[in-house]
C-alpha positions in Angstrom: 79.8 -1.0 -67.1 79.1 -0.5 -63.4 78.4 -3.7 -61.4 74.9 -3.9 -60.0 76.3 -4.2 -56.6 78.1 -0.8 -57.0 75.1 0.8 -58.5 72.9 -0.4 -55.5 75.4 1.0 -53.1 75.3 4.5 -54.7 71.4 4.5 -54.9 69.6 7.0 -52.6 67.4 5.9 -49.6 63.9 4.7 -50.2 62.2 7.5 -48.7 58.8 7.2 -50.2 58.5 3.6 -49.6 59.1 4.2 -46.0 55.8 5.9 -45.7 54.1 2.5 -46.6 53.5 0.1 -43.7 55.2 -3.3 -44.1 52.6 -6.0 -44.5 55.0 -8.8 -43.2 55.9 -6.7 -40.2 52.1 -6.6 -39.3 52.1 -10.4 -39.6 55.1 -10.8 -37.5 57.2 -12.3 -40.3 59.5 -9.6 -41.8 63.0 -11.0 -42.2 64.7 -7.6 -42.8 64.2 -6.0 -39.4 65.4 -2.5 -39.3 66.9 -2.8 -42.9 63.5 -3.1 -44.4 62.5 -0.5 -46.8 58.9 -0.2 -45.6 57.6 1.2 -42.5 57.5 -0.7 -39.2 54.8 1.4 -37.2 55.2 1.6 -33.5 52.0 -0.4 -32.8 54.1 -3.5 -32.5 56.8 -4.4 -30.0 59.7 -6.0 -31.7 62.1 -8.4 -30.0 65.7 -7.4 -30.4 67.2 -9.3 -33.4 70.5 -10.1 -31.5 68.6 -12.6 -29.6 66.8 -14.3 -32.4 67.4 -15.1 -36.1 65.5 -13.3 -38.7 62.1 -14.6 -39.6 60.8 -15.1 -43.2 57.4 -16.4 -44.2 56.6 -16.5 -47.8 53.0 -15.1 -48.3 50.8 -15.7 -51.3 49.6 -12.6 -52.9 47.0 -14.4 -55.1 43.5 -13.5 -54.3 41.9 -16.0 -51.8 38.8 -16.4 -49.4 40.3 -14.3 -46.5 37.7 -11.5 -47.3 35.1 -13.9 -45.7 37.0 -14.0 -42.6 36.3 -11.3 -40.0 39.3 -9.1 -39.2 40.2 -9.5 -35.6 42.1 -6.3 -35.4 39.1 -4.5 -36.8 37.2 -6.0 -33.9 39.6 -4.8 -31.5 39.5 -1.3 -33.1 43.0 -0.9 -34.5 43.2 -2.4 -37.9 45.9 -0.2 -39.7 45.0 -1.3 -43.2 41.6 0.2 -43.4 39.9 -0.4 -46.8 43.0 -2.2 -48.2 42.6 -5.1 -45.6 42.2 -8.6 -47.1 40.0 -9.6 -44.3 36.2 -8.6 -43.7 35.5 -5.5 -41.6 32.3 -6.5 -39.8 30.9 -5.2 -36.7 31.2 -7.7 -33.9 28.2 -9.7 -32.9 26.1 -8.6 -30.1 27.0 -10.1 -27.0 24.9 -13.1 -25.9 25.0 -14.2 -22.3 26.6 -17.5 -21.6 25.3 -19.9 -19.1 28.6 -20.3 -17.2 29.5 -16.6 -16.9 30.2 -16.0 -13.1 29.1 -12.5 -11.9 30.1 -11.8 -8.2 26.5 -11.5 -6.9 25.7 -8.8 -4.5 22.7 -9.3 -2.1 19.7 -7.4 -3.5 18.3 -4.8 -1.1 14.8 -5.1 0.1 13.3 -2.0 1.7 10.1 -3.8 2.6 8.0 -1.9 0.0 5.6 -3.9 -2.2 2.9 -3.0 -4.8 -0.3 -4.6 -3.8 -3.9 -3.9 -4.8 -2.7 -0.9 -6.8 -1.1 0.6 -3.8 2.4 0.9 -2.6 2.7 -0.8 0.8 5.5 -0.5 3.4 6.2 -3.3 5.6 8.1 -3.1 8.8 9.4 -5.7 11.3 6.9 -8.4 12.1 5.4 -8.2 8.7 3.3 -5.3 9.9 1.9 -2.7 7.4 3.5 0.7 8.3 2.2 2.8 5.4 -0.1 2.6 2.5 -0.1 5.1 -0.4 -1.9 5.1 -3.6 -0.4 5.9 -7.0 -2.1 9.4 -6.8 -0.8 10.0 -3.4 2.6 10.7 -2.1 4.4 10.9 1.2 7.7 12.4 -0.4 8.2 15.6 -2.6 11.3 17.3 -4.0 11.0 21.2 -3.8 13.2 23.0 -6.2 14.3 26.6 -6.7 14.1 27.4 -2.9 16.2 30.3 -1.6 20.0 29.5 -1.0 19.8 30.0 2.7 16.9 27.4 3.1 17.1 25.0 6.0 15.0 21.8 7.0 13.6 23.9 9.9 12.6 26.8 7.7 10.9 24.3 5.4 8.9 22.7 8.1 7.9 26.0 9.5 6.8 27.4 5.9 4.7 24.1 5.2 3.1 24.0 8.9 1.7 27.5 7.9 -0.3 26.0 5.1 -1.3 22.7 6.9 1.3 20.4 5.7 3.3 18.6 8.5 6.8 17.4 7.6 9.4 15.5 9.6 12.5 17.7 9.8 14.7 14.7 10.5 13.7 13.3 7.1 14.2 16.5 5.2 17.5 16.9 3.0 18.5 20.1 1.6 21.0 20.4 -1.1 22.7 23.3 -2.9 22.3 23.5 -6.7 23.8 25.6 -9.5 21.4 26.9 -12.2 22.2 27.5 -15.8 22.3 31.3 -15.7 24.3 30.6 -13.4 22.8 31.1 -10.0 22.5 29.1 -6.9 19.4 27.8 -5.3 18.5 25.1 -2.8 16.6 21.9 -3.5 14.8 19.9 -0.7 13.3 16.4 -0.5 10.5 16.3 2.2 8.5 13.6 3.7 4.9 14.3 4.8 3.3 12.6 7.7 0.0 12.1 5.8 -0.3 11.1 2.1 -1.4 14.1 -0.2 -1.7 14.4 -4.1 0.8 16.1 -6.0 -1.8 18.8 -7.3 -2.7 19.6 -3.5 1.0 20.0 -2.6 1.6 22.3 -5.5 -1.2 24.4 -4.4 0.0 24.6 -1.0 3.6 25.3 -1.8 2.4 28.3 -4.2 0.7 29.8 -1.1 4.0 30.0 0.7 5.4 33.5 0.5 7.5 33.6 -2.6 6.5 30.1 -3.4 5.2 30.7 -7.0 8.6 29.9 -8.2 9.0 26.7 -6.4 8.9 23.6 -8.6 7.3 20.6 -6.9 7.6 16.9 -8.1 6.6 13.8 -6.4 8.9 11.2 -5.2 7.3 7.9 -5.2 8.2 5.2 -2.7 10.8 3.2 -4.2 9.9 -0.5 -4.6 13.0 -2.6 -4.1 12.4 -5.9 -5.7 14.6 -8.1 -3.5 15.9 -11.6 -3.9 12.8 -13.1 -2.3 10.2 -11.9 -4.9 9.0 -14.0 -7.9 8.6 -10.8 -10.1 10.6 -10.2 -13.1 13.2 -7.4 -12.6 14.1 -5.3 -15.6 16.2 -2.8 -13.8 19.7 -4.4 -14.3 21.9 -3.3 -17.2 25.0 -5.3 -18.5 27.7 -3.4 -20.2 30.5 -5.0 -22.2 33.5 -3.9 -24.2 36.7 -5.6 -25.5 39.5 -6.0 -23.2 42.9 -4.6 -24.2 44.7 -7.6 -25.3 47.8 -8.4 -27.3 48.7 -10.7 -30.0 52.1 -12.5 -30.2 53.8 -14.4 -33.0 56.1 -17.3 -32.1 58.5 -18.4 -34.9 60.1 -21.7 -34.9 62.6 -23.5 -37.2 60.8 -26.9 -37.0 57.2 -27.8 -37.5 57.3 -30.4 -34.6 58.4 -27.7 -32.1 55.7 -25.4 -33.2 53.1 -28.1 -32.8 54.2 -29.0 -29.4 54.1 -25.4 -28.0 50.7 -25.0 -29.9 49.3 -28.0 -28.2 50.6 -26.9 -24.8 48.7 -23.7 -25.0 45.5 -25.3 -26.4 45.2 -27.9 -23.8 45.8 -25.4 -21.0 49.0 -26.8 -19.8 50.7 -23.5 -20.7 49.0 -20.5 -19.2 50.1 -16.8 -18.8 49.3 -15.3 -15.3 46.9 -18.0 -14.7 45.0 -17.2 -17.9 44.4 -19.5 -20.8 45.3 -18.0 -24.2 44.2 -19.0 -27.7 47.0 -20.7 -29.8 46.6 -21.0 -33.6 47.7 -24.1 -35.5 51.3 -23.7 -36.9 51.5 -22.2 -40.2 54.7 -21.6 -42.3 57.0 -22.7 -45.1 59.3 -25.6 -45.7 61.4 -25.0 -48.8 65.0 -25.9 -49.5 66.1 -22.5 -48.4 63.7 -21.7 -45.6 62.1 -23.6 -42.9 59.9 -21.2 -40.7 56.6 -21.9 -38.7 54.6 -19.5 -36.7 52.3 -19.8 -33.8 49.9 -17.0 -33.0 48.9 -16.5 -29.4 45.8 -14.4 -28.9 44.0 -12.9 -25.9 47.2 -12.0 -24.0 47.2 -9.4 -21.1 48.2 -5.9 -22.3 51.3 -5.8 -20.1 52.7 -9.2 -21.5 56.4 -9.3 -22.1 58.6 -11.6 -24.1 60.1 -13.0 -20.8 56.6 -14.0 -19.5 55.9 -15.9 -22.7 59.2 -17.7 -22.6 58.8 -18.7 -19.0 55.8 -20.8 -19.6 57.5 -22.8 -22.4 60.0 -25.7 -21.9 63.6 -24.9 -22.6 64.0 -27.3 -25.4 60.9 -25.9 -27.2 61.8 -22.2 -27.1 61.1 -20.3 -30.4 63.6 -18.5 -32.2 61.8 -15.1 -32.5 58.9 -13.4 -30.7 56.9 -10.3 -31.7 54.2 -8.7 -29.9 51.5 -6.1 -30.8 50.7 -3.2 -28.9 47.3 -3.2 -27.0 44.4 -1.0 -28.4 44.5 1.0 -25.3 46.3 1.3 -21.8 43.7 1.9 -19.1 43.6 0.2 -15.7 40.5 -1.9 -15.1 39.4 0.3 -12.1 39.7 3.4 -14.3 37.8 2.0 -17.1 34.9 0.7 -14.8 34.8 4.2 -13.2 34.4 6.0 -16.4 31.7 3.7 -17.7 29.9 3.9 -14.4 30.1 7.6 -14.8 28.0 7.4 -18.1 25.5 5.1 -16.5 25.1 7.4 -13.5 24.4 10.3 -15.8 21.2 8.4 -16.9 19.8 7.9 -13.5 20.4 6.7 -9.9 22.2 3.4 -9.5 21.7 0.7 -6.7 25.0 -0.3 -5.3 28.4 -0.7 -7.1 28.9 -2.5 -10.4 29.1 -6.1 -10.3 32.2 -7.3 -12.2 32.3 -10.5 -14.3 34.9 -13.1 -12.9 35.2 -14.8 -16.4 38.3 -14.3 -18.3 36.7 -13.8 -21.8 37.8 -11.4 -24.4 35.1 -8.8 -23.4 35.1 -6.8 -20.0 31.6 -7.2 -18.5 30.1 -5.2 -15.7 26.5 -5.3 -14.3 24.6 -2.2 -12.7 21.2 -2.0 -11.2 19.1 1.2 -11.6 16.5 2.4 -9.0 13.9 2.7 -11.9 13.3 0.5 -15.0 12.8 3.6 -17.2 16.3 4.6 -16.5 17.6 1.2 -17.5 15.8 1.4 -20.9 17.2 4.9 -21.4 20.6 3.7 -20.8 20.4 1.0 -23.5 18.9 3.6 -26.1 21.7 6.3 -25.4 24.7 4.3 -24.6 24.6 1.1 -26.8 27.1 1.2 -29.4 28.5 4.5 -28.1 32.3 5.2 -28.1 34.4 4.2 -25.2 35.2 7.3 -23.1 38.8 6.1 -22.7 39.2 4.6 -26.5 37.3 6.4 -29.3 37.6 3.4 -31.6 36.0 0.8 -29.0 32.3 0.5 -28.7 30.2 -0.1 -25.7 27.5 -2.7 -25.8 24.7 -2.1 -23.2 21.7 -4.5 -22.8 18.9 -4.9 -20.3 19.3 -8.3 -18.3 15.9 -9.4 -17.2 15.8 -11.6 -14.2 13.7 -13.4 -11.6 14.8 -15.0 -8.6 13.3 -17.9 -6.5 13.9 -19.2 -3.1 12.5 -22.8 -2.4 13.0 -25.4 0.3 15.9 -27.8 -0.4 13.5 -30.9 -0.3 11.3 -29.1 -2.8 14.1 -28.4 -5.1 15.5 -31.9 -4.7 12.1 -33.4 -5.6 11.7 -31.3 -8.7 15.4 -31.1 -10.0 14.8 -33.8 -12.6 12.1 -31.9 -14.2 14.1 -28.7 -14.2 17.0 -30.5 -15.9 14.7 -32.0 -18.5 13.6 -28.5 -19.7 17.0 -26.6 -19.1 18.2 -27.1 -22.5 15.1 -25.9 -24.1 15.4 -22.8 -22.0 19.0 -22.3 -23.0 18.0 -22.6 -26.8 15.6 -19.6 -26.2 18.3 -17.7 -24.6 17.3 -17.7 -20.9 19.6 -19.3 -18.6 19.0 -20.7 -15.1 21.6 -20.4 -12.2 21.3 -22.6 -9.3 23.2 -21.1 -6.2 24.7 -23.3 -3.6 22.0 -24.5 -1.1 21.9 -23.1 2.5 20.8 -25.0 5.5 17.2 -25.1 4.4 16.8 -23.3 1.1 18.0 -23.3 -2.6 18.1 -20.0 -4.5 17.4 -20.1 -8.3 17.8 -17.2 -10.7 16.6 -16.9 -14.3 18.3 -14.5 -16.8 17.9 -13.4 -20.2 17.5 -10.4 -22.6 14.1 -11.1 -24.2 11.2 -10.2 -21.9 8.7 -12.5 -23.6 11.1 -15.5 -23.4 12.0 -14.9 -19.6 8.2 -14.5 -18.8 7.6 -17.8 -20.6 10.5 -19.7 -18.9 9.3 -18.1 -15.4 5.8 -19.2 -16.0 7.0 -22.9 -16.6 9.4 -22.7 -13.5 6.3 -21.4 -11.5 4.3 -24.3 -12.6 7.0 -26.9 -11.4 7.6 -25.2 -8.1 3.9 -25.0 -7.6 3.6 -28.7 -7.2 0.5 -30.6 -7.4 -2.5 -29.7 -5.2 -4.3 -32.7 -3.6 -8.0 -32.3 -4.8 -11.2 -34.2 -4.8 -14.0 -33.4 -7.3 -12.1 -30.1 -8.1 -11.9 -28.9 -4.4 -8.6 -28.7 -2.5 -8.7 -31.5 0.2 -7.9 -30.1 3.6 -8.6 -30.9 7.2 -8.3 -28.2 10.1 -6.3 -30.9 12.0 -3.6 -31.0 9.4 -2.7 -27.2 10.1 -1.7 -28.0 13.7 -0.9 -31.7 13.8 2.7 -32.6 14.3 2.0 -36.3 13.9 0.5 -35.8 10.3 3.8 -37.1 9.3 2.7 -40.5 10.1 0.2 -40.2 7.1 2.4 -38.3 4.7 5.7 -40.3 5.1 4.4 -43.7 3.9 2.9 -41.9 0.8 6.2 -40.1 0.2 8.1 -43.3 0.3 5.7 -45.3 -1.8 5.7 -42.7 -4.6 9.1 -41.0 -4.4 7.6 -37.5 -3.8 7.8 -34.8 -1.3 4.6 -33.5 0.4 4.2 -30.1 1.9 1.4 -28.5 4.0 0.4 -25.0 2.7 -1.4 -23.9 5.9 -1.9 -20.3 4.5 -3.9 -21.7 1.4 -5.2 -24.8 3.4 -3.7 -27.1 0.8 -1.5 -30.1 0.5 1.1 -30.0 -2.3 3.0 -32.9 -3.9 6.4 -32.4 -5.6 8.1 -34.8 -7.9 7.6 -36.4 -11.4 4.1 -35.7 -12.6 2.9 -39.2 -12.8 4.1 -40.0 -9.3 2.6 -36.7 -8.0 -0.8 -37.6 -9.4 -0.8 -41.0 -8.0 0.3 -39.5 -4.5 -2.4 -36.9 -4.6 -5.2 -39.6 -5.4 -3.9 -41.6 -2.5 -3.8 -38.7 -0.2 -7.5 -37.8 -1.2 -8.6 -41.3 -0.3 -6.9 -41.1 3.1 -8.5 -37.7 3.8 -12.0 -39.0 2.9 -11.7 -41.7 5.6 -10.6 -39.3 8.4 -13.8 -37.8 9.8 -12.7 -36.2 13.2 -13.7 -32.9 14.9 -11.6 -30.1 16.2 -12.0 -29.1 19.9 -10.3 -26.0 21.3 -9.6 -25.8 25.0 -8.4 -22.2 26.1 -5.8 -22.1 28.7 -5.3 -19.3 31.3 -1.8 -18.6 32.6 -1.7 -21.4 35.2 -3.0 -24.0 32.8 -0.7 -22.9 30.1 2.3 -23.2 32.6 1.1 -26.7 33.5 0.8 -27.7 29.8 4.3 -26.5 29.2 5.7 -28.3 32.2 4.6 -31.6 31.2 0.8 -31.4 30.9 0.9 -31.6 27.1 2.9 -34.8 27.2 0.4 -36.3 29.7 -2.6 -35.4 27.5 -0.8 -37.0 24.3 -0.1 -40.2 26.1 -3.7 -40.3 27.4 -5.3 -39.8 24.2 -2.9 -41.6 22.0 -3.0 -41.9 18.9 -5.4 -38.9 18.7 -3.6 -35.4 18.0 -3.1 -33.1 20.8 -1.6 -29.7 20.0 -0.3 -27.1 22.3 -1.2 -23.9 20.3 1.1 -21.2 21.6 0.6 -19.0 18.7 -3.1 -18.0 19.3 -4.3 -15.7 21.9 -5.2 -17.0 24.5 -3.1 -20.2 24.4 -5.1 -23.4 23.8 -4.9 -27.2 23.6 -6.5 -28.4 20.3 -7.9 -32.0 20.2 -8.7 -33.6 17.0 -11.0 -36.4 17.8 -14.6 -37.2 19.2 -16.6 -35.9 22.1 -15.2 -38.6 24.5 -11.6 -37.5 23.6 -12.6 -33.8 24.3 -14.3 -34.7 27.6 -11.4 -36.8 28.7 -8.9 -33.9 28.0 -11.2 -31.5 30.0 -11.2 -33.9 33.1 -7.4 -34.1 32.9 -6.9 -30.3 32.6 -9.7 -29.2 35.1 -9.5 -32.2 37.4 -9.4 -31.7 41.1 -6.3 -34.0 41.3 -4.3 -32.3 38.8 -0.7 -31.6 40.1 2.2 -30.0 38.5 4.3 -32.3 36.9 8.1 -31.8 37.1 9.1 -29.2 34.8 10.2 -30.5 31.4 12.3 -28.0 29.5 12.8 -28.3 25.8 16.4 -29.3 24.7 18.4 -27.2 22.2 17.0 -29.3 19.5 13.2 -29.1 20.4 10.8 -26.8 18.4 9.5 -23.8 20.4 6.1 -24.2 18.8 5.3 -27.8 19.1 7.7 -29.0 21.8 9.1 -31.9 19.9 12.4 -32.5 18.0 12.6 -29.8 15.3 12.5 -31.1 11.7 14.5 -29.0 9.2 15.4 -26.5 12.2 15.3 -22.9 11.9 17.1 -20.9 14.4 16.2 -17.2 15.2 18.5 -14.4 16.2 17.2 -14.7 19.8 18.4 -18.5 19.8 15.1 -20.4 19.5 14.4 -23.3 17.5 11.6 -24.1 15.2 10.5 -26.7 12.7 10.4 -25.1 9.4 6.8 -25.9 9.0 6.2 -24.6 12.4 7.9 -21.5 11.8 5.9 -20.9 8.5 2.7 -21.7 10.7 3.5 -19.2 13.1 4.1 -16.3 10.7 1.0 -17.3 8.5 -1.2 -17.4 11.5 0.1 -14.0 13.0 -0.3 -12.3 9.7 -4.1 -12.9 9.4 -5.8 -13.8 12.6 -4.2 -12.3 15.8 -5.2 -9.1 17.1 -1.6 -8.1 17.5 -0.3 -8.2 13.8 3.4 -8.4 14.7 5.0 -11.7 14.2 6.7 -12.5 17.3 8.9 -15.3 18.8 7.1 -17.6 21.0 10.3 -19.2 22.4 10.9 -20.0 26.1 7.2 -20.9 26.6 6.0 -17.7 24.9 8.0 -15.4 27.1 10.4 -14.3 24.3 7.8 -12.1 22.4 10.7 -10.6 20.5 9.3 -9.1 17.1 11.0 -10.9 14.3 12.7 -8.5 11.8 11.6 -8.4 8.2 15.2 -9.4 7.3 15.0 -12.5 9.6 11.6 -13.5 7.9 13.4 -13.3 4.4 16.1 -15.5 5.7 13.9 -18.3 7.0 11.0 -18.3 4.7 10.7 -19.2 1.1 10.1 -16.6 -1.3 6.5 -17.8 -2.1 5.7 -18.1 1.5 7.0 -14.6 2.4 5.1 -13.0 -0.4 2.0 -14.8 0.7 2.3 -13.7 4.3 2.9 -10.2 3.3 -0.1 -10.3 1.0 -2.2 -11.6 3.6 -0.9 -9.0 6.2 -2.1 -6.3 3.7 -5.6 -7.9 3.2 -5.9 -8.1 7.0 -4.6 -4.6 7.5 -7.3 -3.2 5.0 -10.1 -5.3 6.4 -9.1 -4.0 9.9 -9.1 -0.4 8.9 -12.3 0.0 6.9 -12.6 3.7 7.7 -9.5 4.3 5.7 -9.3 1.8 2.9 -11.7 -0.6 1.1 -11.2 -3.3 -1.6 -12.9 -2.8 -4.9 -16.3 -4.8 -4.7 -15.6 -6.5 -8.0 -14.9 -10.1 -7.5 -11.3 -11.0 -7.9 -10.3 -7.4 -8.6 -8.2 -6.9 -5.5 -7.5 -3.2 -5.9 -7.9 -0.7 -3.0 -9.3 2.7 -2.7 -9.2 5.4 0.1 -12.3 6.0 1.9 -13.7 9.6 1.9 -13.1 11.3 5.2 -16.2 11.5 7.5 -18.3 14.7 7.1 -16.9 15.3 3.6 -19.5 17.5 1.7 -18.9 15.8 -1.8 -17.3 12.3 -1.3 -15.0 11.9 -4.3 -15.9 9.1 -6.8 -13.5 6.5 -7.5 -13.1 4.6 -10.7 -10.9 1.4 -10.3 -7.9 1.3 -12.7 -8.2 -2.5 -13.1 -11.9 -3.1 -13.6 -13.2 0.4 -14.5 -16.0 0.2 -11.9 -17.1 3.6 -10.6 -18.3 4.0 -7.0 -18.6 6.5 -4.2 -15.9 6.5 -1.6 -18.3 7.0 1.3 -21.2 4.6 0.4 -18.9 2.2 -1.3 -21.4 1.4 -4.1 -22.2 3.2 -7.4 -24.9 5.6 -7.3 -24.5 7.9 -10.3 -26.7 10.9 -10.5 -27.8 10.2 -6.9 -26.6 11.9 -3.7 -25.5 9.6 -0.9 -28.8 10.6 1.1 -30.9 9.5 -1.8 -29.3 6.3 -2.3 -29.4 5.4 1.4 -33.2 6.2 1.4 -33.8 3.3 -1.0 -34.9 -0.1 0.2 -32.2 -2.9 -0.1 -32.9 -6.0 -2.2 -34.1 -8.7 0.2 -33.1 -11.5 -2.2 -29.5 -11.0 -1.3 -30.2 -11.5 2.4 -32.3 -14.5 1.7 -29.7 -16.2 -0.4 -27.0 -15.7 2.3 -29.3 -17.2 4.8 -29.9 -20.1 2.8 -26.3 -20.8 2.2 -25.5 -20.3 5.9 -23.4 -17.2 5.4 -23.3 -14.6 7.9 -21.5 -11.1 8.1 -19.1 -10.0 10.8 -20.7 -7.6 13.2 -17.7 -5.3 13.0 -16.4 -5.2 9.5 -19.1 -7.0 7.6 -16.8 -9.6 6.1 -18.8 -12.6 5.0 -18.0 -15.9 6.7 -19.1 -19.5 6.8 -18.9 -22.1 9.4 -17.6 -25.5 8.1 -17.0 -27.4 11.3 -15.6 -27.0 14.8 -17.0 -25.0 17.8 -19.2 -21.9 17.7 -16.3 -19.7 18.4 -15.5 -17.8 15.2 -12.5 -15.7 14.4 -13.1 -13.1 11.7 -10.6 -13.4 8.8 -11.0 -9.6 8.2 -10.8 -7.8 11.5 -9.7 -10.5 13.8 -12.9 -10.3 16.0 -13.9 -13.1 18.2 -17.6 -14.0 17.4 -20.2 -16.2 18.8 -21.8 -17.9 15.8 -25.0 -18.5 17.7 -25.9 -14.9 18.3 -23.2 -13.0 16.3 -22.0 -11.1 19.4 -18.4 -10.0 19.2 -15.8 -10.1 22.0 -12.2 -8.9 22.4 -10.7 -12.3 23.3 -11.5 -16.1 22.8 -11.8 -16.6 26.5 -14.7 -14.0 26.7 -16.4 -15.8 23.7 -16.0 -19.3 25.4 -17.5 -18.0 28.6 -20.4 -16.6 26.7 -21.0 -19.8 24.9 -20.9 -21.9 28.1 -23.1 -19.6 30.2 -25.6 -18.5 27.6 -25.8 -21.3 25.1 -25.0 -24.3 27.3 -21.6 -25.2 25.3 -19.3 -24.4 22.9 -20.7 -26.5 19.9 -23.5 -28.3 18.8 -22.8 -32.1 19.3 -23.9 -34.2 16.1 -26.5 -36.8 16.7 -24.9 -40.3 17.5 -22.2 -38.9 19.5 
């Protein structure tokens, strides 16, 4: 009888079994190595056995609860067992953004376009309005299917023949390839006047051979920059699993395995500066075999045995290491480029992808589309799509909804405890707040989330915190004209701030005092400020200055007045035109100031030039200093007051620097305004500049007459035979664009022939309301002199006779010569 040993030696090779994958090899625990009868697929990297002893782990084949555990190999896209796998094959959960993820932020662009009053408004340097177009009007168009030899000059010539003027320097011509195929040209043109899409199509069709031209409108792009509080839904986040490896470290001793596992778990042992996941040692301790395995996950795809050994102490080295192959081998830059190509096919991107700095298992990038609709399309088309470089991998695409805020450092410091108290609640609703390192004067905040309703809700709560508490009395905001110009108002505010632990800010544009801090402290401080405001009852006197008197004031006269009238407020207003001295006090103070300014013994005082730390507006030491690019210093509040007053009242709408005794006159670029103003203040100033522009151009635009509607419409051209009717898209009021009222079934002439209702004029007369003689803006005089400045068109008006003037000096001369003074002095003064 043959011995079993001899029979085994003559047995044929186990060819059929070599087609079955070895389960133990997949777990990194096959002790037979190359002599194993089962297949060892090339998806793993085997460490040469001459360097390590064989590894054996006894595995229990009895059914257990592993089917409830997700298979990590399936999640990575390369489980070789398929349906026979003992672990659950479930799709990985959708990515939920974590608060600590750090994307390298790129500065958001801001082209100065805003959507205000239902119109798209383009702002330029100095916060001036450079263009206004309605949603039905466009300045830019794309002309397709033009002849191949088309040039920008030929397009300008063709359109000029049909009455359309374009700017050749802003005309871009590109060569396109059709489907047939054939070659044609496509051009993007910019007209000098707004025109509707329908009118443009008619004019293009009238060009010789123009019936085949396709005309599409190119709306002015609104770039929502970092200074706006609006919610931005144009950012998309893409993520996919990184190509990682798993390593199995085998030890003879359980104590050695535990030491190495603890080293990786604590972060003491890192591979290429990257923390890896280490499992608890598992293994067998029998009479014949002692073997323990530590599994390392999240290893880089190019990991080698030598790199793993280099981070482990010499006396703790394992006896065997096996490393799996990564799911795919593609460089990071290549992967990003291929994913970006998929995103670009959907629509135009702004800038380059922003790559996450985190070392998590998923690779994450963010891109920003030019239009929100493209971002939504990218999610619907690309989410859960196969990766272009790895068919088993899946791409996760989600819209990231965000809103940015830029606030003063002192405001954020005052409200920070309130924000921290609500932050966990926001995190629970999957909305995350990022606070950027503060700059010299501002702190930037950013909200991010994937649920639009949740982000909007959190934004509303944050807006409420950042708005502060308005000082009111009987439901009306408490404000004194003196507070808008007084530098020494801090003598009233600082004691209140110290007593209640709050910060108080002057909102000169809205004419409000705002208090920031804990809610109860804010209420107490607001009540105290209201009490102080009721005690104060002084008048505002404005003394215009000619060039000689202004030079005298700059060279020490202002200081002389301040000392003579102390403790009353004396302000040198270099923002208004003409420059003026503002006195807050009684009639005696006003006459005393006049005697000093106009006195016969007045002599020029030795020139006093401001130091490098003095504010260019108030000529005192700058508080929270702001330095412009031209090198002039301002208090942060003075800078805001300068920008606010220029955007609404001055005949020159450009915001200019008033440094060097108002000789600088440099127009401040919009980028510089964004840098030195909070986001709320900047948007308020742009909104005020837009409102002022509409009021100053009543022949072009008008506001909808419905109260609190705020939308604008274009006025019919003078002499139009049939002025077009306009139906407001917000309040649905229909009116005539020539008469600016609704007169359905009546012509303009028929309506104008009717007698106006006298009750309206009687009511305005009883309330003391008068209309500007130029733009018809209603106004009311509360206090001060009889020189009024229309908030609509900026006209200087005599309140006595409602005559308008080009300058304040002309108005004051009129008041003194015709009406005997600039104001009515109350009885008892």
